[in-house]
N, C-alpha and C positions, 0 to 999 in steps of 0.2 A: 875721926878722919878729918883730914884737912881739906878745906875747899881750895880748889885751884882757881886762881884768878888771872885773867889776862891783864897785861899791863895797861893801865888807863881805862879799863872797862869796869864799871862798878858792879858789884854782885847784885843779881836780880832777886827781888823779894818773891815770895811764893804768891801765885795768883790769888786774887780774891775768891772767896767761896762762891761757887756757881749758884745762880738763882734756881729755885725749884723748877724742873722741866715741866712744861705743860703736856698733858697727855696727848698722844697723837690723835688726829681727827679720824673719826670712823666714817666720815663722809666719802672719802676716796674709795675704800674697799666696797662700801655699799653701792656706790655709783658704778664701779666696775662690775659688780655682781649683777646689778639691774641691767646694765648694757649687755652683758653676756647672755642673760636670760632672754632679753628682747631679740638679740641676734639669733639665738638658737630657735626661738619660737617662729621668727620670720623665715628662717631656713626650712624648718619643718613644714610650715604652711606652704611654701613654694614647692617642696618635694611632694606633698600630698596633692596639691593641685595638678602637678605634672602626672602623677600616677593615676589620678582620677581621669584625666584626659586620655591617657594611654589605655586604661581599662574600658572607657567608653568607645574608643576606636576598635578595640578587640571585639567588644560586644556587637558593634555595628557590622564588623566583618563576618561575624558568625551568624548573624540574623538570617541571611539568605540560605545557607546550608541547613539551618535548623528548620526553616519553613519547608524546604524541599524534603527533609527527612520526615516531617510530619505528614506531608502529602503522600509519600511512599508508604508510610505506616498505615495511613487511612486506606490506601489502595489494597495493601496486604490484608488488613482486617476485613475489608469488604470481600475479597476473594475467599478468605478463610470462612467467613460467615456464609457465603453462598455455597461453598463446598460442604459445610456442615448441614445446610438445608437439603442439599442433594443426598447426603448420607442418610438423613432422617426419612427421605422419600424412597430409600431403598437402592440407590445407585451403588454397586459394589466397588467401583474404583474410588468413589468419593469416600466410602466407608474405610477403604484401605488408607487413603491419604489422611483422614481424620485420626485413625488409629496410630499411624506412624508419627503424626504430629504430637499426639497425646504421649507416646513413648518418649519423645524427645523433650517433654515438659512444656510444650506450647499449648496454652489454653485458648479456646475459641469462645469469645463472648457472643452469644446468639443475638443480643440486641445491640444496635449501633450506639456508640457512645455519644453523649450530648456534646454539641460543639463547645470547644474551650473558649472562654471569654478572652477577647483580645486585650492585652495589656499595652498601653501606649508606651513608646520608648521614652527613656528619661534623658 
């Protein structure tokens, strides 16, 4: 094949052979990976701190109803215990109540429970 030349423009020689390319630096991908992991860990930490605060708020809001329920439970246990004592002394109405409670699966503890230790709020 014939090389076409423009008038007055000399033919260009082939470019010199390229120097061996240096391997790409691994510093940039490792740096990006480290930055990504840092940002992810920081995000997770912030989310966990927010969730912990929300859970502590929920726990604080439930504390009063739980204490009220414990008081009601203690009162019901006391009534059931006294009713069982009356039944053992021969009261027929108390015997009927105790028997109906037993049919429904309610057990009456004849001894009062030991007071539960108070756990301090976190």
